[in-house]
C-alpha positions, 0 to 999 in steps of 0.5 A: 144213721148214727149222727155225732156232735159238737160244738164250735166256739169264738172267744168273739163274737166271730160267727155275728158276721154272715161272712164269717160264718159260713167261711167256718160251715164250708170249711166244717163240710170237707169232714161232713159236718154241717150246721144244725143251730147256731145258739148265738154269736159265739157258738154253733152246734153242729150234726154228722154221720159218723160214716163221715170219721173215715175221711177225717185222715185225709183233711187239711183240719182237725174234724173234730177243732172245738175252736176257730178264731182268736186264742184265748191265750191272745185274749186273755193276755191282751186283757191283762197288760190291758189290767195293768195298764190302767192299774200301773196308770192309776197308782202313778195318779193316786202317788205322785198325784198328792204331792 
């Protein structure tokens, strides 16, 4: 039996909630993946026998996906907008507050 491994990551602590983790694991089990280890609330390690590769083309999800949850683009975009807003407020009060 030959095994392959993958790590699934989340930008938020998605795996802190047991229900969310089980939902992801249920989706992954369709491709033969099973939980090997929960590293932390952001990452889980999975394994499967390579014989499951034959069924990958019949799945409705990517058998080799490595991220779940909110996209990093959304996370970084929201962080950038919030940072710009805070800097703008600080500059406004610094420039107009001293006059």
